[in-house]
C-alpha positions in Angstrom: 0.0 0.0 0.0 1.1 3.5 -0.7 -0.1 4.9 2.6 -1.8 4.1 5.9 -5.0 5.5 4.6 -5.0 3.1 1.6 -4.1 0.2 3.9 -6.9 1.1 6.2 -9.4 1.2 3.4 -8.3 -2.2 2.1 -8.3 -3.8 5.6 -11.8 -2.4 6.3 -13.3 -3.7 3.0 -14.9 -7.1 3.4 -14.6 -7.7 -0.4 -10.8 -7.6 -0.1 -10.9 -10.6 2.4 -7.8 -9.4 4.4 -7.7 -7.9 7.9 -5.3 -7.4 10.7 -5.5 -6.7 14.4 -3.5 -3.5 14.1 -2.3 -1.1 11.5 0.5 1.3 12.4 0.8 4.5 10.3 4.0 6.2 9.2 3.2 8.8 11.9 3.2 6.2 14.6 -0.6 6.3 15.0 -1.9 2.8 15.9 -5.3 1.8 14.6 -7.0 -1.2 16.3 -8.8 -3.1 13.5 -9.8 -6.5 15.1 -10.0 -7.4 18.8 -6.9 -9.5 19.8 -9.1 -12.4 20.9 -10.7 -12.6 17.5 -9.3 -14.1 14.3 -7.9 -11.7 11.6 -7.1 -12.7 8.1 -3.6 -11.3 7.7 -1.4 -14.3 7.2 -3.2 -16.3 4.5 -1.7 -19.6 3.5 1.5 -20.2 5.4 3.2 -22.2 8.1 5.4 -21.7 11.2 6.6 -24.7 13.0 3.7 -27.1 13.3 1.1 -24.3 13.0 -0.6 -24.5 9.6 -3.5 -22.1 10.4 -1.4 -19.1 11.4 -4.4 -16.7 11.4 -5.9 -18.7 14.3 -2.7 -18.6 16.4 -1.4 -15.1 15.8 -1.9 -11.4 16.2 -1.4 -9.6 12.9 0.3 -6.1 12.7 0.4 -4.3 9.4 2.9 -1.5 9.0 2.4 1.4 6.6 5.4 1.0 4.3 5.8 0.1 0.7 8.3 -2.7 1.5 11.3 -0.9 0.0 11.5 2.4 2.0 13.0 2.9 5.5 10.6 2.7 8.4 10.0 5.9 10.2 11.2 6.3 13.8 7.6 7.1 14.9 6.3 3.9 13.4 9.1 1.8 15.0 8.5 3.5 18.4 4.8 2.7 18.2 5.5 -0.9 17.1 7.8 -1.5 20.1 5.2 -0.1 22.5 2.4 -2.2 20.9 4.6 -5.4 21.0 5.4 -5.0 24.7 1.7 -5.1 25.5 0.8 -7.9 23.2 3.6 -10.1 24.3 2.8 -9.6 27.9 -1.0 -10.2 27.5 -0.5 -13.4 25.4 2.8 -14.7 26.9 4.5 -14.6 23.4 8.3 -15.1 23.6 10.5 -12.9 21.5 11.4 -15.8 19.2 7.8 -16.0 18.1 7.6 -12.5 16.7 7.9 -13.2 13.0 7.5 -11.7 9.6 4.8 -12.5 7.1 7.8 -13.4 4.8 8.8 -16.0 7.5 5.6 -17.9 7.5 4.9 -17.6 3.7 8.3 -17.8 1.9 8.0 -16.8 -1.7 4.5 -15.5 -1.3 5.0 -12.6 1.1 7.9 -10.2 1.4 6.8 -8.0 4.2 8.1 -6.2 6.1 11.0 -6.3 3.7 14.8 -5.9 3.9 14.6 -2.3 5.3 12.9 -3.5 8.5 15.1 -3.2 11.6 14.9 -6.6 13.3 18.0 -5.9 15.2 16.4 -2.9 16.9 13.5 -5.1 18.1 16.0 -7.8 19.2 17.9 -5.2 21.3 14.6 -4.5 23.1 13.9 -8.3 23.5 10.9 -8.0 21.2 12.4 -10.3 18.6 15.6 -12.4 18.3 18.8 -12.1 16.4 21.3 -14.9 15.8 24.9 -14.9 16.7 27.5 -14.9 13.9 29.4 -18.1 13.1 30.0 -20.7 10.4 27.8 -23.8 10.1 27.2 -26.9 8.1 25.4 -26.0 4.9 24.0 -29.5 4.7 22.2 -28.9 8.0 20.7 -25.5 7.0 17.2 -26.7 6.1 16.9 -28.9 9.3 18.1 -26.0 11.5 15.8 -23.5 9.8 12.9 -25.9 10.4 13.9 -26.4 14.0 13.6 -22.6 14.4 10.2 -22.5 12.6 10.7 -22.3 8.9 8.7 -25.3 7.9 6.8 -24.1 4.8 6.9 -26.6 1.9 9.2 -24.6 -0.4 12.3 -25.3 -2.4 15.8 -24.6 -1.0 16.2 -21.3 -3.0 12.9 -19.9 -1.7 13.7 -20.9 1.9 17.1 -19.3 1.7 15.6 -16.1 0.3 13.0 -15.9 3.1 15.7 -16.6 5.8 18.0 -13.9 4.3 15.2 -11.4 3.9 15.1 -11.4 7.7 18.6 -12.2 8.9 20.9 -11.3 6.0 18.8 -8.9 3.9 21.6 -7.7 1.6 23.3 -11.1 1.1 23.5 -12.6 -2.4 24.7 -15.8 -3.9 24.4 -19.5 -2.9 23.8 -20.8 0.6 26.9 -20.1 2.6 28.5 -21.3 5.9 27.4 -18.0 7.4 23.7 -18.6 6.5 24.1 -22.1 8.0 25.7 -20.8 11.2 22.9 -18.3 11.8 20.3 -21.0 11.3 22.2 -23.4 13.6 22.4 -20.7 16.3 18.6 -20.0 16.1 17.8 -23.7 16.2 20.0 -24.2 19.2 18.7 -21.2 21.2 15.1 -21.0 20.1 13.7 -24.4 19.0 10.1 -24.2 17.9 7.3 -24.9 20.3 3.6 -24.3 20.3 3.5 -20.7 21.5 1.4 -18.2 19.5 3.0 -15.8 17.2 2.9 -12.1 16.3 3.2 -11.7 12.5 
């Protein structure tokens, strides 16, 4: 969407068949769209760990951004404040705050490579892996142990993983990618907690 207003119109239109619990504008204004206890339709087809109906197990937050531009400080501040409350109310650990691109590799790209996941991780509102080399042959298994269980080919899986953890990386799967996945699998193995997507 080109603006929060356009996103609000789309998310409020039943014919579009998409909704979210919250929409955060570029200005930092937070619009509550669907009660947190109700199901929203933000995730669509996707998978995270053993959860195949992500809409029923998550709280969806849409951010007013075109997917290619920097995120405003006001938006990020509002997101942090919103996440603190949601995570406390629903006992969602930081490792279960995920992107739409995480649960639907190849189909969704948001929030995109300009999103500052490290900022959220510093506030314990998301996680960030430690650097290190790993076994490329174990990449898929380690990514799945963290939560990337969508039925996609290796290239699509790597693209989704990098979109979040190495957004400017190019080329084939590397030992660095594998090391990041191994660290995530070791420290944050998937469980049945809800997610914020």
